N, C-alpha and C positions, 0 to 999 in steps of 0.2 A: 609661729607659722601656722596658718590654716591649711589643712591638708586638702587634697583634691576631693576626697570623699566627704569631708565636712562641708565643702561648698556644694557638692551634689545633694547632700542631705538637706541643706538649707533651701536649695532651689526646689526640690521635690515638695517639701512641706509648704513652701510659699505658693506653689502652683496647684497643688492637689489638696492640701490640708491634711492634718494628722488623722482626722476622722475618716478619710477616704483611702488610707494606705492599703487597706485590704483589697482594693480594686486594682492594685498595681502589681505587675510582675517585673522584677528587676533581673536583668540578664547580664551575667559577667562572663569573661573568658575562663575564669576559674572560681572555685568555691570560696577561697579564703577571704576575698574582698568583702563578701556579704557580712561576715562577722564584724568587720570594722565599720561598714555602713550602718549596721544595726546600732553599734555603739555611738556613732555620730548622730543618728536620729534621736537616740535617747538624750544625748548631751544637748541637742538643739531644742528639744521640747521641754526638758527638765522633768519629765515624768514618763511612766510606762505607757507605751502606745502599741496598738495592734500593728505589727510590722508588715511590710509588703511580703509577697512570696518571692523567693529567690530561686533562680535557675542558672545553670551553666548553659552555654549555647548547645552543648550536646544534649542536655536534659530537654531543652525546648524542642529540638528535632524529634527526639525519641518519643516524647509525649504525644506527638501528632502523626504517628505511623503505626500501622498494625504489625509491621515487621519487627523482629527482635534481632538485635546485634548479637551474633554468635561469638563464642570464645575464639580468640585469635588462633590458638593451636588447632581447634576443631576446624576452623576455616581453611587452614593450610592442608589438613588431612582431606577435607572435601575437595579442595582444589586439585590435590594430587589424584584423587579418584577420577575427577573430570578430565584431567590431563591424560591419564592412562587410557581412559575410555576413548578419548578423541584421537590419540596418536598411536595407541598400541604399544607404547614404550614399555620396556622392561627395567627402566631405571629404578633402583630401590628407593624407598621413601627417605631413608637417612641421607641419600645423595641429593634428593630433590628438595629437601626441606628448606635450606637457605635460599635457594632460587624461588621456591614457592612463596616465601616471605616477601621477596623482592617483587614478584608478580602481583601479589596481593596489595602491596604498597602502591604500585603503579595503577592498578584498577581503582583503588581508593582515591588517589589523587585525580585521576581522570574524571571520576564521577563528581567529586567535590567541586571541580572546576567546569562541570557541565560540557565536557568535550564531546563532540560527535564522534563516537568510537569508530564507526565505519570509515569516516574520512581519515581519522588518525591512522588506522591500520592500513588503509590504502596508501597513505604517505609512507608508512613503514616498508611497504613492499618495494617502493622505489629505492630504499636503502639496501635492499637485499642484493642488488646487483653490484654493490660497491666492491672495489678491489683493495681499498686501503683499510686495513684493520687496526691501524695505529691508535685509534681513539680509545681503545681499551687500555686501562692501566695494567701494570704488572700483576697487581693483586686480583683484578678482574680476570685476567688471562689465566692465572693460577686457579681461581675459583671455577672457571670454565673447564679446565682440565680435570679438576676434582670431580666435576659433575659428569663429564663425558668419558672419563678415563683418559689415559695418556694418548695424545695425538702426535703424529709425526711432523705435520706441517701446518702453517697458518691457514693454508687453503682448506684443509680438512676441518680445522677448528672453526673457520668462518662458515663453512657449509653447515656444520652442526648447529651453530648459533643461529644461522638464517632459518634453519628448520623450525626452531622455536618461534622465531619472529612470524613465520607464515601461519603459525597456529595460535598466535596471541588473540587475534580477532575472534575466531570461532570459539576459543577457550573462554574469552570474556563473556560471550553471550551464553554459552552452555553452562558456565559456572553460575551466572546470575539466575538463569532459569531453574537450575537445580535448587538453589537457595530459596527462591520465591515459592516454589512448590511446597517447601516445608515451613514457610512463614519466617524465614531467616534472612539475614543480610549482613554485609560488612558495613561499617559506618558510612562511608561515602555513598554506597548504594541506597541506604536508608535516607540520607540527606536529600539525595537527588529525587527519590520517590516523593518526598514531602513537597518540594517546590514544583515538580512537574505536575503533580496532582492539584496544585494550587489549593492546598488545604485552607479551609476558612473557619474551622470550628475552634477559634481562639477564645477562651472563656474569660480572659481578663479585659477590662476596659482599656488599660494602658500597658504597653510594654516599654520599659525603660532600659536601653542598652548602654552600658557603662564601661568605658575604658578599653574599647577594642582598637586593634591596629590593622594588621593584614587581614582582609576578609576573603575567604574563598568565594567563588561565584555563587554557590548555593546560598551562602550566608547573605551576600549582597542582595540576591533576588528576594529572599525572605524579608530582609530589612525593608526593602523598597515596597514590597507587598503590604506590609503592616503600616508603613508611612503613608502610602497612598490611601489606605483605609482610615487614616486619621487615628491610628492606634499606637504609633511608635514615637518615642523621643530618644535623643542621642546625646550622650555626654562624652566628649573626646578629651583625652588627657595629653597635652603636648606643651611645647615651649616655642615661643617665637624664634628662639635661637636656631632650632632645626626645622622650622616650618618654611623659612625663606630659602630661596635658591633651590639647589638640587640635593640638599643634605639627605643622606639615605635614611636617617632616623625618622624623618617626617614624610617619606615617600608616599606611604599609603593613606595617611590621614589627609594629606593634600589632595589626593585623588578622590576621596569620598566626601569630604566635608561640605561641598556645595550641594550635593543631592541629598545628603543626610545631615542636615544642619545641626550645629552645636547649640544645646540649650544654655550653655554658659557664655556664649559669645555676646559681644556688645549689642544691645538692642533686644536680646532674647532673655538674658539673665534677669532674675527677679531683683527687686529693689534691695539695695544694701550689699550686693555682691560686686566686688571690685575685680573686673576681668583682668586688669593688668597684674594684680597681685597673684592671680592664678597662673597666668601664661607668660609672664616675663620674669623669670627667676635665674636662668643660667647665666645671664649677663651680670648678675650681682656678684659682689666679692664673696668668695668662699675660702674656707681653710682647707686646702687640698694637699695631700701628702702622698708621694709615691715611695714605696718601700720595697727594695730588692733584698732577696734572701737566697742562700744557697740550697735550702731544703724546704720541703713542705712542713716538716716538723717544727722548724724555727718559725715559720709563718704562724702556725697554730699557737705556739708558745707566746707569740707577740700579742695575742688576744688579751692576756692578763695585763700586760703593760698598757695597752690601748684603753682598756676599761678603767684602769686606775687613773689614767690621764684625764678622764672625763669628770673626775671628782664626784660631787654629790648628785650629779644628774642620774647616775646609775640607780640611786635610791629614790630620788624625788620624782623623776620622770622616766622610768625605764622604758615606757612605750615609745619614747623618741629615739631609742637606740636599736640598731640592726646590725647583725653580723651576717654577711651574705657569702655563701660558699659557692664560688664559681666552679669548684670541683667538690662535689658532695662527699667524696671519699675522705675528706678532711674532718668529717663530723666527729668521729670517735676521738681524734686528737684534740679537737676544740672542746668537747665535753670535759675531757680530763684537765684542760687548762683554764676552765672557768673558775675564778677565785671564789673562796668560801663566802666572801662578803657580798657577793651578788645574791639578790633575792630571787624573785620569780623569773624563770626563763621559759620561753615558749619555743620549742623546737619544731618548726613546721615541716621539716623534711622527713621526720620520723627516723627511727633508728634502723640502719640497714639490716634486714633479716639475715643476710650473708655473714654478718659479724656476730650472730648470736649462737649460743651452744645448741639451740634447736636445729640450726642448719648444719653445723658440724656433726651433730649426731647422725643425721640422715646421710651425710657424706661418708662417715666411717662405717656405718652399717652397710651401705651400698658397696663400698670398697671391699669390706670383708666378704660379702656374698659374691661379688663379681671378680675380684682379683685375689682375694685371700683364700678362697675355697680351691683346693687342689683338684686335679682332673679326676681323681678317683671318687670325688664327691663325698668322701668320708673323713677328710683331714683338712684342717685349716693351717695357714701360715701364722706363726705366733704373733708377728708384728701387727697384723690386721686384727686379730682377736684382742690383743692388748690395747689397741686404740679404742675399741668398744668398751672394754672393761674399765679402762681408766678415764673414760669420758665423765665429766662432772654430773651428767644426768643419768648415768647408768644405774646409780643406786636407787633411782625412783622406779625403774622398770621392774626390778625383782629384788627381793630381799636376799636371794641367793647369789647375786652378782658379786658382792664382796667375798663370799665363800669360794666362788669359782676363781676369782683373782688370787686369793690366798693359795688355793690348791695348785694352780698352774705356776704360780710364782715360787712355791716351795718345791714342787716336783715337775717343773715345766720341761716339756720337750719343745723343740723348735717347730714341731708340727703336731699340735694337740688334736686328738681325734674328736669327731662329733660326739661319739659315745661318751668320752670322758667329760665333755662339756655339759651334756644333758642328763646323764645318769643321776638318779636320786635328786633331781632339781624340780622346782615348782614349774607350773605350766608356763609362766611368763618367760623364765629362762630357757625352757625348751623351745618356745616360740622364736626366741632370738637366734639360737644356734642350729636349729633343725633346717637343713637345706630343702629347697623345693624338689619336687619330683623331677628326676633327670629326663623324663619324657617330654617335659614342657619346653617349647621353643617359641621364638619370635614373639608375636603379640600376646599369646597366652602366658609366656614367661614374664613379660613386662607387667601384665595385669596382676599376676600373682606376686611379683616383687613389690608393686605399689600397695597391694593389700597388706602385705607383710610389714611394710614401712608404716602404713596407717595404723595397724594393730599395735606396733611398738610405741608410736607416738601417743596413742590413746592410753596405753599403760603408763607412759611417762607422765601424761597429764593427770591421771588419777593418782599416781604415786606421789605427785608433788603438790597436791591440793593444800596441804598444811603450810606450805611456804608462803611467806608474805612478800612476794616478788611479782608485781604486775607485769614487768617486762618478760619474765620467764613464762608466765601463763599465756600472755598474748602471743609471744613468738611461737610457742608450741602449737597454739590454736591456728596461727597463720600457716605454719608448716603443714599441719594436719589438713587444712583446707586445700592447700596446693596439691598435696599428694592425692586427695580424693578427686580433685578437679581433673588431674592428669589421668587417674584411673578410669573415670567416666569417659574421657575422650578416647583412650585406647580401647576400652571395652566396646564402644560403639562402632569403631572403625572396623572395616573388613580387610584392611590392608596389613600385610605382614611387615614387620620392622625389627631392627636389631636393638640390643640394649644400649649401644652407643648413642642412639637417638634419645633414649630415656635420659641418659646422663646429660646430654646437651640441653634438652628441654628443661630438666630440673634446674640446671645451672642458670639458664636464662630467666626462669621464673623467680628463682631465689634472688638473683641479682637485681631484678626489677621490683622487688617487694620490700616495703619498709614497715616497721612496727610503729604505730602512732604513739606519741607521748600524750597522755591525758592531762588536761588542765584547761585553764581559761585562755583561749587563743589571743584575745585582744589585750591581754595584760602581760607585763614584764618585757624584758629584753627579747627581741626576736632573733632567732637563729634560723636562717632560711636559705633555700636554693634560689637561683636567679628567677625561675618561673613564678615562684610564690610572691615575688615583690611587685607583681603587676598591680597597678592602681593604688599602691601603698606609698606613703611618704614618711620619711624619718629625718630628724635633725642631724643625727650622728650615724654615719654609715662606715663600716669596715668591710671592704671587699677582699676576700682572701683568694689567693691563687688566680689572680686576674691576668693570666697568661694568654698569649696567642694559642689557640687550640681549646681553651676553656671559655674565652670571651672574644669572639663568638665560639660557641661549642663546636668541636670538630665536625664541620659539615662536609658532606660528600654528596655526589650526584649519582650514586649507585642506582641504576635503573636500566630496564630494557629499552627505554625510549630515549634516543639521543638528545643531548642538551638543546640543539637547535630546534628540534621538533617540540620539545617541552616549552621552550620560550615562545615559539610561534603559536602554540595553542594555549598560551597563558597558563600553563601548569606550573607547579612549584619548582623553582630552580635554586641553585646555591645562592644566587644574588638575593632572592627573597629571604632566605634564612639569615644571611648576613645582615640585611636591613632590619629584620625583626630584632636581632640581638643588639644592633646599634640603638634601636629605640629603647630596649630594656636598660641598656647602659646609661644613656642620657637621662632617662626618666628617674633613675636612682639618684643622679646628681642634681636633678632639677630643683627641688625645694630643700635640699639638705644644707645645713650650715657648715658642716665639716665632713669631708670624705677622705678616708685613708684607703689606698689600694696597695696590696702587696702582690708581688710576683716572684717566681722562681727564676733566678738568673744563672743557674748551674747548667753546664753543658750536658746534653743527652744525645747519645749516638753521634757525637762529634759536632752537634749543633748547639750554639749558645741559647739558653732560655731567653725568650723575648717577652716583653710586656705586651699586653693586648694592643692591637692596631687602634682601638678606640681611645686608649690612653694616649698614644702618640698623636692621634688626630686631635684630641681635645687640647693637648699641650700646644700644638701648632696653631690651631684655630683661635684659641683664647688669647694668644699672644701676651701682651702686657696687661690684659684685663684681669688675669688670674695669676697670682704668684703660687707656683707649685713647689713645695719643699721636696727634696730628694734625700732619702735615708737609705743606708745600706747596713744590713745585719750580717755579721760574720759568723762562720761556722764555729761553734764553741762559745759564742757570745752568750752571756747569761741574760737573755731577755727576760725570762721568768722561768723558774723551775717548774717541771711537770709535777703537779701536786700528788703525792702519794697519800690518799685520803685515809684517815683513821677509821677503823670499823667499830661502831658503837655496839656495846654488849646488851642489846635490847631485842625484843621480839624473838624471831627465829634463832638469832645468834645466842641469846641468853638461854633459850630452851636447849639448844644443842650443847652449850657449855655445861648446863646442869646434868645433862645425860652422860657426860664423861665420867666413868667409874674408875678408870685406871690410866696411868701414864708411865711411859718408859723414859729412861734417861735421855734417849735421843729426842723425844718430844720436848722435854724440859730444855734441852740444849738448843733446840730450834727456837724456843721462846727467847732465850738469852741472845741468840744470834739476831733475831728479828721477830717481834711479836706478830707481825703480819704473816710471816712464814709459818708460825705456829697456827695462826687462824686458818690459813688455806689448807695446810697439811693435816692438822689434827681436828679442828672444829668442822671444816668443810669436807675433810677426808679426800682431798684432791691428790692424785698420784701422777707421777710422771710415767708415760707409757714406756714399757720395756722395749729395749732394742733387740732386734732380731739378729744383729751381727754376731757371728760366732767367734769373734776375736776376744781377747782377754782385756777387760778394763780393770781399774784399780779394785773395784768391789769384788769382781770374780776372782782376781788374783788373791785377795785376802781370804775369800771363802775357801779357795782350794788349799791354802796354807792351813787354815783352821781345821778343815776336815782331815788333812793328812796328819796333823799333830794329834787329833782326836783318835784316829785309827792306830797310830803308833803307841800312844799311852794306854789305850784299851788293851793292846796286845801285851805291852811290857808289864802292866799291873794286873793282868788277867781280870780286867773289868773291876779294878779296885780291890781285889782280894789279896794282893801281896804288895809289899813295898817295891819301889823301883830302885835298884842298886846301880852303882857305877859299873859293875861287871856286866849287868844286863845291857846297859847303854853301849859299852865297848863292843860287846858281841854283836849288837844290832848294827853299829857303825861299820863293822867289818863285812856285814851281809848287805852289800850294796844293792843286790837284786831285791831284797825284802823291802828296803826303804823305797825303791823305785816302784815296787808293787803297790805299796800304800799310796804313793803319790799318783800313780796311774788310776787307782780306784777313786781318789779325790777328784782328779780331772774328769773321769767318766761321769761322776755324780753331779759335780758343780758346773762343768762347762758343757759336756755333751748330754747331760740329763739321762744317762743310762745307768741303771742300778743293778744290772745283771752281774753276778759274781764271775770273776775271771775275764771280764771284757777288757780287751786291750785297745785303747784308742789309737787312731791313725792321726799323727800330728802333722801340721804344716810347719813351714820354717819358723814363723813367728811364735807359734805355740811351743816348738822345741826350745827356742831361746828362753821363753818364760819357764818352761819345765826345768831347764838347767839352773836358772836363778833360784827357783824354789828348792831344788836339791841342796844348793849352797845354804839357803836359809834354814832348812830342816837340820842339816848337820851342825849349823851354828847353834840352834836351839838345843840340840842334844849335848853339845859341848858345854854350854852354860849350865844345863840341868845336871850334868855329871858332877860338876863342882859342888852342887848342893845335895847330892845323893848321900845316903838313902833318904827318900821321901815317899809319902803316901799320896796316891791320887784319890781324892774324896769324890769329885764329880767332874764330868767333862760335858761342856755344852748343855748345861741344865738350867731350867728356869727357877728363879728365886723371887718371891714376892712377899711384901709385908704391908699392912695398913699403916698409913701415916695420918695423924690428926693435926689439924691446924685451925687457926681462927681467921675468919674473913668477915669484916663488917660486924663484929661482935657475936658472930655465930660460929659454932664448932662444925667443922666438916672433915670427913675422912676420905682418903683416896688411896687406892691400891697402887703401890709403886713397885717397879721391878722389871725384870727381863732376863735374857739368857747370858749366863756367865761362861766365859771360855773354859776356865779351869779353876777348881778349888783344890788346893793340895795342903799337906801338913809336913813341915820340917821340924822334927822334935815336937815342942809344944806350941809352935808358931803356925797358925793357919794363914795361907796366902790366897787372895782373890787375884788370879793372874789374868790379865787382858792382853792378848797378843796384838801387836801393831806392826804391820808390814810397811807402813808409810814413813813419812819423814819424822826424825827424832823430835823429842821435846825441846822447848826453848831452854837455854842454860839457866835462866832465873825462874825458880819455882814460885808459885803464887802463895799468898796467905789463904786461910780458909775463907775470909771475907772476899778476897779477890776472885775466888772461884765463881761467885755469883755476880760479878761485875761484868756487864756486857762489853765493856771496853777492852777486856783482856781475853776475849774469846779466841782471837787469832794470835795475838802477840805472846800469850803465855799458855796456849792450848788448854784453857781451863775446862773445855768440854770433856777432855779425857779425864781430868781430875774428878769432875762431878760424877761421871759414870762410875769410875772405879771406887770413889768414896761411897756413893749411894749403894752399890752392890755389897760393899764390905759392911756398911752399917746395917743393911737388911739382914745379912747372914748373921751378924753379931747379935742382933736383937730379935730375930725371928725364932720363937719357940718351935714352930713347925720345922724349920731347917735344923735347929739344934738337935731335935729328937730324931728326925729322919736320917741324919748323917752321923749321929753320935759325936757331935763336936765338943761336948764337955765344957763349954764356956771358955775354950782357949782363945787367946787374943787373935784378932783378925787384922791382917795388914793388906792394904791396897797395893797392887803391883801392876805396873805397865811394862811389858817386855817388848821393847823396840828391837826387832831382829836386826835392822840395819845398824843399830848403835851397839849391839852386843858383840864386840869384836873379840873379847877374850873372857877367861874364866872369872875375872874379878868383877864382871858386870853385876850390879845389884839392881833389880827392877823395882824394889820397894820405893814408894813415892816419898818425897820430902815436901815439907811446906815451910814457908817463911815463919819464923818464930814471932809470937806476939810482941808488940811494942817496937817494931823495926822502922816505923815511919820516920823519915827525916835522916836516918843513918846512911852514911855513904856506903858502908859495907854491911849488908844484912847477914844474919845467921839463919841456918836452916836445920831442921830436924827430921829424921825418918819417922814415918807414922807406922810404928811397929804394932800399935794397937789402935784401931779406929775409935775405940771408946775414949781415947785421950782428947779427941777433937769433936766428939759427938755433940756436946752442948752447943758449941758455936755453929757447927755444920747444920744441926737440926733447926736452930733458930733462924739461920739465913735461908734454909730450904723452905721453912714455913712461911717466911716473909715473901719469898718468890711465888709460892703456890697461892698465897693470898692475893698477890698482884695479878696472877693469871685469872683467878676466879672472881675477882672484884668486879661486879657488874657496873659499877660507877666509873670504872677506868677503861677507856677504849683500847683496842689493839692498835698501837702506834707503829709507824714504820721505823726501822732502825735509823739511828743518826749516822751510821757508817755506810755511806752510799756505795762504797766500793764492794760491799757484800752483795749488792743488787746485781752486779755484773754476772755472777755465776748462779744466781738464784733461778730455780726452775719456774718460779711464779712471776718473773719480772714483766712478762707481757700483759698479764691480767692485772697486775698491781699498778702499773703505770711507771 
């Protein structure tokens, strides 16, 4: 297949010669097509040539006007000032803003279509006397009420709306005059200025207009002016299929082609160009498939299946393949679903800025300042602070961020004070948490907030310079640019406004911004939005989410100018927009060999999902000429799995891995559960944000129990100075008040975050239920311990660490292992490392030492508990530091897990058992208590070393777990895929 642009390139070269291309300006509706035409020119000549100059239609107009198109937000602000000056209205800017955008859109369309404004607004006055207000939709009526405030009757609403109409004409002229005085314009005003002044200083000999469809009147006038001067040539892209009759896809080209003749038409095209092969393609047999699916996600996953169905084409001719997103929100899912076998991919739409951490950072910062700061201005709500501290970019802002997180996580209150957050912290951390002056209001407050956000983004950019992540750096820069752009607009305006407007504008700008992917645009598979497909041809096309509402894009006629007047004055209407999308749709099918279109058939708001009207139209019109296959994908159907991509241990990842100096048993267990979980939590140091909820989850429940047990045994043992006897335990059990006192203190510290002695918490009903359960558990612990009395308490909630040496890739490496031990006690000559567990009991079948390190047994045999208990016991047994500090005397150390729910009577023994060696294949295995960790040290240390070597082996990537059910509860499942 020869593409439209290949034929354009051949014709331009034949008519002008390669040596004269520098005298030509090629004008496209959008920028992307120029890259493909350049490629076609190179292919046609076979050597490097001096390319033409390329412009978009917007560039062409702007290059011939002394006016400058102002920022859209700035334009609405200026329009508001003109409106207030003209009407004396006291409507606040945040109420006016959406209506201002609508007015600006109307003025822009009016000028682009060269409407006589005075005549139009006289016509509008005739509408003012109308009594029927039913032409407004419910949404428009609601918007009006939001603008004017609550109104009691339609008559009042109508009168207020008519008041705006009466002022539209004077406002249009006053606004344009204000802009012109400052050398500014909106786009339509600038376009109109160019054609009405009949600009003649066009510096190129020839202007070649390629691939246009609907032309605004200003564009038509400019095209005709250049044509009449003998300076313009036109290349239209169409198919005879939709050029005949009244087909909407060809409506506008049919209208223009006589006065703006096609250079590729019969009789005008250069020798060797077959006009029929260019313009008669939709009637040819094609492989067309309609695919219905119940979700957008299933459509995205179908990408993998579709690409594989193309076979070698993906590798041998990837430029012939296009994935078109009718709903660009599918981009993230599609990226995840591209198979590893795909080579180069060019994503023309760019990555949505709203989906980047840079955007969420601004969101959580602004939420912390506007919603998280209490009225006293001295205290924050914990949930908002935690969202900032746990953000993946927070560590780049300040080195103190992890310290602040650790501080409030260890001693947190539900309302941390500003002083606590900033005291003894670096300048960057103080900048984050220091509130603005309470005297700032309105515009001044907004400008200060934007400067604050800009400062933090700058700190983030500087702190992340060492990261080899182009998307990170580009998204931070784009976000920083948006913030500064807004700051300049607000700083210049003299209008007062509320912070709600700032949030709305930020959201609009972020949603409309994308981060470009760098690469060679003319190479590889193309992933693109509908608008980027203009003038481009592909052999193999997949159109995703081709639903009614996406194709055509949800068009509306929101305007102050009624539809009948817009149509009468040849302004843009809904019909125009639908015809344009019909052209885009049929152009995509035009030269393709096979086209697959997916659509969502699920019900939404009681309405069944529908395929695009253009799909139905093509199915009916093509009749028997085209055989259209119909496929249905079911929910849960394994079209293709979402790929959880392994993380290679190179570059930044390798550097971070080498920087790890210590590991806890929890970190090692995360690796066994899923290496990617270890990567996100330990290597990237991502954390789940803390919950502000004051109720008791499993973690807090366990923490309260641990603290209560610590307080009890500190008291019974006099901080380890005396043995704990059965009589002491009996005496305490009889003193119900004393046990409750210890439990209340634990609640105060671990739930309410109050460390004041004698503080008595006020419990709600659910908290009282948990307190009663904990009282039962504490008494059960005391009963079990009484059976083992007397015993000595050696340490409670203390840290134990030891260096562990292992070999990785032929090199020795040491790492510090350890963590906090719940309790170390001695019964006779036996040391026990006791780990309290308030959760579900162990599985009935104990693992062997080897099975402790087998990822398959993490859930079924609770091997994570064994690994932690064995590791702590081995550290204490072999640590000279611990032996000397606590006078352990080399006594045997036994690992013990005390499951409170399982400990029903005095016979309960918490010392762990392991499966004896050589039990493989036996129907009934035997088990032995580990009364001395030294008895299993060799095998445990060997397997631990192998696991650590696995973690730190830079040749082995972090792979996703094979147990996909673990992903359901993983906090990283959204970013992992």
